[in-house]
N, C-alpha and C positions, 0 to 999 in steps of 0.2 A: 325640606320637610322636617317636622318635629316628631320625635318618638316619646310617648308618655309612659311612665311607670308610676302610677300614683295610687294611693288609697282612695276608694270611692268617696267622692267629695261630700256626700250626704253625711257619712259618719264623721269624717274628720272636721269638716267645717262646722258642723253642729257643736262639736266639742270645743273648738277653739274660738268660736265667735261669741262666747259668753263674756260676762263682765270681768274686768280686771281685778287686781288685788287692792286691798285697802292699804293706806299708808299708816304704818304703826312702828313704834320703837320696840326694842326688845324689852321683855318683862322679866324681872328677876324676883325670886322669893327670898325672904330673909332666912338666915340660918335658924335652926330650931335646936332645942336641948333634948337629948335622949334621956328620959327619966329613968329608964331601966338600967342604964350603965353610968348615969350621972356625968357623961362626957358631952361636951359641946360638939355639934355636928352641923354641917351645912345641909339644908334641905335640898333634895333633888330639884333642880330647876324645871318646872313644868313648862314645856314648850307648847305654844298655841299656833294655830294656823296663820295668824297675822305675823307672828315672828318669822315664819318661813317665807311668807309672801312679800315681805318688805325688802327682800334681797334677791339678787341674782347670785347664783352659787357657781364657783369654778373649782374644778378638781385640784386638790393639793397632792394627794397620793391615794393609791388603792393597794391593799394587800389581801392575800388569800387567808384561809383559816390556819395556815402554817406560818403566817407573818411574812410570806414571801411576796415581793413586789409583783403586781399584775402589770407587766410591761406593756401589753397591748394598749392599756389606758394611760399609764404613767408617761410614756414617751410622747403622748399628744395631749397632756393634761391642760395645756393652755386653751384647747378648744373643746374640752369636755365640760358641759354645762348642765345646770339643774335650775328649775324655777317652779314656783307654785302660784296658783291663782284660785279665785273664788268662782264657782259656777252657779247656775240658777238652782241646782239641786244638790250642791255639795262643794267639794274642793277638787282641784285638778293639779297634777304634777306633770312636768315636762322635762325631758332630758335629751341630750344629743351629743354626738362625738364630732359634730361639724358637717354632717350630711343630712340624714333624715331627722325629722322631728318626731319623737316618740312621746306618747302621753297616756294618761290613765286618770281615773278618779282615785281618790285615796281617803282614808280615815285616819285620825290621830287621836289616841287615847292613852293617857299616862305615859307619854313619850314613845309609844309603840305605833309605828306607821304601817298600815296595811294598804298595799297598792293593788288596785283592781286589774281588770283585763287591759293589757297594753295594746294600743293601736299605733300605727306609724304610717308616714308617707312611704312611698316605695321607690325612691330613687336608687339607682345603681351606684354604690359607694366605692367599688373597686378596693383599694388598699385599706379602706376603713371598715369593710364588712365585718372582719373578725372583732374589731374593737366594739362595733355597734352591737353585735350579738352578745359580747361579754357584758356590756353595760346593761342591756335589756335583761339579761339573766340575773344580774346583781340587784336590779331595781324591783324585780318581780317579787310579789309576796310580802312577807312581814319583815320588818327590821326595827331595831331599837335606835333611838336618836338621843344625842346629848349636844348641848349648845353652850359654847363659851362666849359670853357677851363681850363685845368690843366694837370699835368703830367699824372694823371689818371682821365680823364674828366668824368663829370656827364651828362648823356643824359636823359632828362625827356620826356616821351611820354604820351600825353593825348588823349584818344580815343574818338570817336564820342559820346559814351554814358556817358562820364565824368569820366571814370576810369583813374587812373594814374599809370604808370609803370616807375620806376626810375632804370637806369642802370649805372654801373661804367665801364669805359673802361680800357683795358690794351693793350699795343702795340701789333699788329700782328707780326708774325714771319717775314713777308715781311718788316715791319718797323724796326724791331730789326736787321735784317741781311742786310738791305739796298739793296734788290734785289727781283726780281720776282721769285717765286718758280717754279720748274718743278713739274709736276703732274704725279703720278703713282697710279694705282689701284692694290691692293694686295688682293688675297684670303688668309686668315689666318686660318690655321688648329687649331682646339680646343686644340689639344694635344701638350704640350711643348716637345722639344727635347733636348737631351744632346748636349751642344755646342762642336765644335771641339777644342781639347786641352784646355778644360775649367778649370777654377779654381774649387775648390771643391764645388759641389752643383750647379754649374752654368747651366742655361737652356736658350735655344734660341727659338724664334718663327720659325715655319715652314710656309713658304709662297710661293706663285707663283704669277707672274704678270698676270693681266687680261687685255685683249685688247678689245677696242670698236671702232666702226667706227664713222664717224662724225654725224651719226643719233642716237648714243647711243646704237646701237645693239652690243651685245657681239660677238666677232669674233674669240676668241681663248685664249690660256693660254701659259705662259712661263713655264719653268721647275721649279719643287719644289726646294727651297733652304732654308738654315738656315739664319735667320736674326740675326747677332751678335750685331749690333749697336742698341741702344734703340730707340724707336719711341716716341718722346716727346708728352705727353698728351694722349697716348693710354693706356687704362686699359684692359688687357687681361682677358677674361672669359673662363675658361676651359669647360664650358657647351655650348659654342656657336662656330659654324663655321661662319666666317664673310668675306664679301668683304668690304674693307675700302678704302677711298681715302686718299692718303698720299702726303704731300708737301715735295719736296726735294730741299735743298739748298746746294750749293757748297761754302765752307768757307775756309778761311785761317787757317792752322793748329795752328797759334798763338791764334786764337779765340776759337777753339775747339781742345783740345790736341789730336794729332795723327789721326785726322779724316779729310777727304776731303769733306764728305757729312754729312748733318744733316737732319734727317727725322722727320717730324712733322705731327701728326694725324690731319686730317681735319674732316671727317665724315664717318659714316657707310652708306654703300650703300645697302648691303644685309645682312641678318642674319638668321641663322637656328639653331634650338635647337637640340642638340645631345641627342638621346634617347638610 
């Protein structure tokens, strides 16, 4: 039997089922001259929403307002992530320490980011609970952003209380594949299945599509099927049944051998522990 601890799906699925981010490169402003001092100075780079949404961000380091390391986050920095996307009525921010997906709407003006009410899935994270609460506290409210443009750009976030979070960006799948993704929700069974005509020892995921209406209310399921192609970024846990959001890209077979579609894991929507 499975035990669920989830955010009500109406609220969470409504927020996450909206359109993905646009593919954009970083924009830089040219330096300007300060007439009052007659010295050359580089203009502050104005960050826009597309600059943020074109990358997935991973934690480099976090420090408090005394410049002391925030160890609860730094020790797991490889799994502390941040992403941005466009919604129907604004922009969304998403962050995680590797357990729950937390998200909110946000606004960005003159490099100041204001994060709205945060919602989250409600999985029990055990050893990650403290780190999750710490990250949610840091992301809440207002913070100042600065961006160093590069192939893997550096985003520095300074919170209202003076804490500093440094992130490094990697291009999103939308940027890599040069297209907007289709979105599908899959319920994935905890138990792996033998693949049809598999190589020795090959196993496949068992999944079925989950359908929602435009209010985020679950309306039905597709048939169970075996997923032969890998889901980029997805780590299967045989102790969990999950509903996940997947991005689907149609690609030229020259880019991905023998495949017309590429599937990329986006985030967990529901999770239940198998007992």
